N, C-alpha and C positions, 0 to 999 in steps of 0.2 A: 871406561872400565878396562881400555888396553892394558893398563898397567898389572892388571892382576891375572894371575894365570890359574884357572880353575883345574881342580883335579877330576878326572873322569872314572867312572866305573861300569864294567860291562855287564849286561844281563840278558837273559832271552827275552823277557818281558818286562816291560816298566808300567806299572800301574798307579794313577794317580786319583786318589780318593778312595777314604776307607768306609764308604756307605755299602749298601747290600750289593750293588752292582760289581764294584770293585774287588770285594771281598770273596763274593761267588767266582770271579774269575779266576783269582789267585787260587782257591782251594781246589776249582775244577783242574787247573793248570796241573796242578802237584798230585791230584787224582789220575791224571794221564800219564805223568812221567815224573817221578819223585825227584829227579836228576835235574829238572830244569830249573834256571836260576831264574827267581821272580822276586822281585820286589815291590813294594806298596808304599806309597806315600800319601801321608794324611797331614792336612794343615792344622787340623785342631790339636789341641794339648794332649788328647787320647784319642784312639777310635771310640767314637761315640759322644766326643763333647759337641760335635757340631750337628750331631742328628735331632733335629726336631721333629719328631713324629709320634704323637700317640695315637696309634693307628689301629684298625682292625686288618690283620694279615690273612690273605689267602695263602695257606700254606703249601699251595700247588709248586712254588718254587724251591722250598726246601725239599719237598718230597723228592723232586728231580735230582738236587745237589745233594741232598745228605739224607740217604733212606736213614731209617730208624733214628732221626733228629731226638725224639721225644726219649728216649732210652739213652741219648749222650748228654742229656742235661740243657738241651735249649730251653730259655726262657719263654715259652708258651704257656702260659698257666691258667689263663682267663678265657675257655671258649665261650663265643657268644650264646647266648640263653635266649634273648629276645631282642625283636627289632621294631622300633617304633618310628613312624614318621608322622610328622605334622606340619600343616600350614598354620602360622602364627599370624593373628590379629593383635593390635597394639594391647588388647587386654583380655585377650582369649586363644583358643587354639581349635584347630579341626584335625580329629585323627584321620589321616589316609589307610584306609584298610591295607592288609599286605596281600589279599588274593589277587588284585589286579595285577601286581609288580610283576614284571619278567622276571623269569625263574635267576638269570644273572644276577639279580638284587638279592638274593636268598643271601644271608650270611650265617646259615647253617654248616657247620664245620668250620668256621673262620675263627680267629683268636684276637683278644684285644692285647694289645703288646706295648712294650718299649723299645721301638726301634733301636734306641740306643744301646739297652741291654742285648737286642738280639744282635746288634753289630759288634759290641765287645765280645760275646759266646763267639761270633764266628771268627772274630779276629786271633782268639786262643785257638781255635781249631787250626786255623791256617799258620799259625806258628807252630804248633805242633807238628805239622806236615814238612815244615821247612822254608814256609815264606818269610821272608825279611819284611819286618812292618818298621817303618821310621814316623813316629807321631811328629807333630811341632815342624814340619818341614812342609811350607809351603813351595808351591812350585810356581815360580814367577816367570818363567818364560820357556818357551820352546825351543829347541835344539835342531835344525836342518841340516841335512845331508847336502851333498854335492849335488845331487840331481832335484832338490826340492823337495825331498821326501822328509818326515818325522823322524829324527833319530833319537830323540831323547827329551830331557826337561832338565832346565836347572833348579836344583833345591837347596834350601838352607842358607837363602841369602839374608843375612844381618848386618845391622849396624850401619845405616845411611842414616845421613843427616836429613833433617824436614825437608831440604830442597833437592834432596835427592843424590846429593854427591856423597861419596864414601867417607864415613865419620873415623873417629879415632880407632874406634873397635870393630872396624867394618871386616865381615866375613864374606867373601865374593861366592860363597858357595859350591855346591858340585854339579858337575855334569852327570847324569846318570842315563846312561845310552840303552837303547833294546832293539832287539831285532822288530819287534813290536811295541807300539805304546798304546796302552788303553786309557782313556780319559772318562774316569766316572766320577765327575765333580759335583754332578746334580745341576739344578737348574740354573741355566745362565753362567756356567761357569767361565772363566775368562778365557781360558786356554782353548776351550770348546769354541768359544765365540770367534776366535782368531781363527781356528782351523775351518769352521763352518765358512768365514769370509775368504780366506785365503783361496779355498779349493771350489768356491760356490757351490757350497754343498746343498743351500735351499734352492736352487736355480727350479722351477718348474712347481714348487711345493706351496702349499699356502701358508701363509705368516703364522708363525708360532703364536699362541695366544696363552694367559698366564691368570693366575689368581694371587691375590696375597691371603696366605693363611697365616693366623694368629693365633696363640693357644696358651692357657694357663692351665696348671695343675693345680687341685685344689683338695684338700682333706674335709672330708663332710662328716655329719653325724653320723653314727653307725645306724641307725634307723631309718636313714635315709638313702642308704647305700644299697643298692641291687647289682651284686659282682656278676658281670656277664651282659648288662642289659646296654644296647646300643640305641642311641636316639638322635634322629637326624631331623632338621626343620628348615622351611623355607618361608619367605614371606617377609614379616615385620622383623627387624625395623628398617629393612633395604626398601622394600616396596617397589616403586617403578624407577628409583633413582640407581640401581646397579643390581645384577645379577648377584648370587651368591646364596648362603645359607649356613647351619651350623651343625656341629656334632656334639653329642654329650656321651662320651664311654665311660661305663663304671668298671675299673680295674680292682687290683687287691688293695687291701690294707685301707678300704674306706676312703680310696682315692678315685677321685674322675676327671677325664680329660677334657676341659671345654674350649672348644675350638670354634672358630667363626671364619669364613672364606669370603672375598670379596673378590669378584672378577674386575680384573683390570681394565676391561673395555667400557668403563663409563664414562659418561661425557661431562659430569657436571662436576668443574675442577675445585668447587667448595666441598666435595663429599670429603668425609675424613672417616677412611676405613677403621681406624682404630677406635674413634670414637662411635662409630656404630656397633663395634664389637661391644665396648661399655656398657652402651645402652642397650643392648640385647638382654645383658646379665639381669636387668632389671624387668624383664618379661615377668608376670606372676609365676609362670611354671619354672622359670629358671631361679627365680630370686627364693622360693620357697625351697628348691634344692639347696641353693648356697648360704642361706642364713644360717648362722651359727658355725660356718665351716671356716676355713682360711685357704687362702691362695699361698702356694709354696714356690711356684716356677711359673716363667713367662718366657715367650718366645714367639719369632715370626718368620715365615719363611714363603718364598714365592713357589709357586706350584705350575707347572705346565699342563696348559690344557687344551692346545690346540688337538692332540690326538693323531687320529692315522693318517689323515691328510696333510698335517702339518710337520710329518717327521722329515727331517732332513735326510739326504745320503750320509751314510753312518759311517762310511770308510774312506781313508784318501790315503795316498802311499804312506805306509809304515805306520798308520793311526788308524784306531776303531774309538767311534763314541759309543760310550754304554749307558743305560737307564735314562734318566731324567736328562741326561746332556743331550738327549735325542727328543724326549719328551714321550714317555710311554705310561703317561697315567689314564686311566680308565675313569673319566669324569663322574657319570652319575653312580660309579660303584666307590668314589673317592679313595681308589687303590691302585698303588703303583709299585710299590715294594716287590710284589710276586713277579713283574714284568722284568724290573731290574735286576733279580736275581736269575731270572731266564736269559736275560741278555748276557750277563756275565758269563754265564757258563757256554752259551752259544759262541760269543768271542772266544772264548779260552779252547773251544774244540776247533775253530776255524785256524786259528795261531797253532796249535798242536800238529794238525794236518799239513800246514805250511812247512813248519819247522822239520816235519818227517820228511817232505819233498825237498829239503834243502833250500828252501825260500824264505826272504826277509826283505822287510822293508817296501812291500808291495801292497795292494788293496788286497782285504780281507773279505771278496765279495761272497764267500759261502757265508759269512756272519750275515752280512745284509740279506741274503736270500731267505735264511732260516727266521730272520727278525719277522719280515715282512709276510713269510708264507706260512709259518708256522703258528705255535700256539699265541705267542705275542700279536702278531698281525691278527689272528681269527680274533682274540681277547678285543682288539682296539677297532676292529673293522665294523663289528656290531653295534658299536655306539657312537660311530663317527659324526652322527647328523645332530646328537643330542645337543652338544655346544652350539652349533652354528642355529638351530632352531631356536635357543634360548636367548641369542643374541639377537636375533631377526624379528621374533613374533613376539617375546615376553613370557613369564613364567605360565602364566596358566595354559597358554595354547601349547606351549612347549611341553607340557606336563602331557598332554594328549597326544600330540604328535611325536614328541619323541618317544612316549610310552608304546604307541603303536608300532613305531619303526624299529625299536628293540625288541619287539614281540617279535615281529616278522623276521628280522637278523636271527633273533634265536631260536627260532622255531622253525621256519621254512629256510633260511639261508639267502634272502634277497630284502632290498628296500625298495618302497614304491617311489623313493626321494632321489635315487641314486647315491651321489656324494657330493653335499652342499659344501661350499667354501665360507670362508671366515670373512673374507675381505680386508678391510684396515687392521694395521696392528693397533695395539692396546695404545701407544704413546698416537697414533693420528687419531685415535677415537675420542681424545680429550677435546671439548668443548671450548668455545671463547667465552671469559667470566662475564663479559656483558650481556648475554643470554641467559643468565642464571643469576638466583639468589643466594644469598650466603645461608648456610644452614645453622639453625643456633642448636646447638648441642648442649644437654644439662651437665652440670659441673659435677664431676665424679664425687662420690661421697665417703670415700676411702675405706668402705665395707665390702660393698659388691663391685664397685667401680674403682677405678684408679687412673691417677695421670700417667703420661707416658714415663716419664723419669722416675717416677716411683716404680712401675713395673719393671723397667729396664733393668734396675738393680737385681731383679728376680731372675735374670738371665744369666748373672754372674759373668757379664761380658767385661772384656780388659782389653785395652789396647796402649801400648808405650806412645806416651805425648811426643817424644822425642824423633820418632820415624817419620816419612812422608806419609801424607795423606793417602789412604789406599782408594779414595773417592775422588777422582779425577776429572775436572770440567775440562771440556775440549777447548772452549773459550771462555774465560770468566766473566764476560759483560753480558753473557747471554741470561743469567737469571735476572738481573736486573733491568736490562734494556730489552728482552723480547717477552721471558716468561712472566714477567711482573705486571708489565701493563695489559698483555694479552690474555692471560692464563691466572692471574692474580697468585703466580708462582705457587703452584699444587704440590710442590717438595716440603713445603710446611707442613702439609696435610697427609701426603699419599705415605710417608715415612713413618713407620710403626714404632721407631725408636727416638724421635726429635732430634734427628742428624742434623736438619736443615733447617736455617731462620734467615729471615729477614729483617735487619735491625736498621732501624731510622737513626741517623746521627746529623751532624750540623752539614756533612758532604752529601747528604741523600741516602737513600736507601743501600745497604750493604748485605751481600749473602755471605753466613757465614756456614762452615761445616763442621759441626761438632763430629768427627770421625770416630771419636773415644766411645760413643754412645752405640755404633753399629753392631747390629744383631746378624748382618750377612744375608739380609733377605733378598737382596738384588732387586728391590722394587724400583728403586731411582733408576737403574739402569734399563729397565722395562718401560716405565711408565713416563718419565721425563718428555713433555712434548717437542721438545727441540731436539732430544737424542744428543743431550750435551754432556751427559754425567757417565763415567766410564768407572764400572767396578774392577777392581785390581783386588790380588790378593794382599793383607798385610803380612807382615811377617808371622813365622809359624809358630803355632801354640796359641795365637791371639784370636779375640773374637769371644763369641758367647763360650759358657762352659756348663751345658744342660746336665742337671742332676743324674747321678746313678740311682734312679729309684724306679 
């Protein structure tokens, strides 16, 4: 690429990612100093296009960032009116009463929201304050300074041939340089992963853990709709095969978010998370709700689940990691957006103080301190043992022990268990296929359950086929020479979009990557047992386009 000269632009702060963390940082910077030059780069076609989250939002982040958000038109229109928790069997259910739940599990005062629409609203607010927002601008690489500090990013590179060489309409992109760079890419972002590895930010921390979250939006019959109802389930169909559970949120306009999460530390390589989700919808409780309705959207996204003990160091020279780039999800609450907002606010305040002191491109240690010792750290420290207990002792024991641990942390401020570790990465947890039997999944009926490719069309994903595949193999022989004989090549099953196939022809098995199907969940980058798949950004604007609803 040395034949191409990139133009550059200088800013005070460059922000990568138009999610709640990046937008909060941009807004807070402008609140502190309207004259700061702030740019935010979003790889989706618009802010919100890549935000998969039918969420219950704790508004504490918005309260801190934009007091009076309700009067300013924030799209938080559906307060939670009831909480339901169920343990499912194949044909029945057991209601878990609310009274033994730790106080932190109460959703009173929270809202069922489309985070895509919340981010669209935040982006409008940021632009009114003077933040430059560029959607459709994937950041393909970092720019480093003479002393190894992060100086900026390369954004807007287009027109490469499938082999990675410049095509006839190649655009080299621009270097956007800042005194500080914030990475708010979400879970397993490619630039964040590079920063964590380059500066060894995970040294001394537990490995990050992940779940795969899949979601459909349904329009259901009005008589079955209960605006504000929140339902969570555990148990069937996963049983002992994997940890996880479901959520069903009733929002406006007779719509419900139907979601299913599978923890990615499962052993059986024959497990098929997408089909577990489809099977879940045939449980009598769920089927009765959805029958007569229609699915209108689908998507999937990895979720960071390691919590307090897995958060890497979040600053390095010139750069700070925000939100899920660090891993700030409160797993038992299934909430992370509030912490993402608080992290963006904290990073902005640390950068502002540094700029006021005439500093640049150093480590924003005040941001790290605020996250670990402030509201975010307190929120995550209270629940730090729930995930490792679930992994080590199973669902039933973890409900009792985890509940006790949350009660003592929440009310007394201490844990009988200290801080438990996670052990293996999710990739290392994958077992050898010879030790397991394949799982026979029912065929989707096309009414309640659907095949992957049909559902992918409801994510409205799109990738230009003439560009290089953004899913890269470190060694192209590994899928068929190692993963297939040893693990039955689980990429065929763990991907919720049907990207990976093993095709048999006269020359033997061949590994096929249908990158056009990719919904940017990052599961392959996480779960591949050989860690041979590297997820990178495609051209800007490509990928899913989740609906504005």
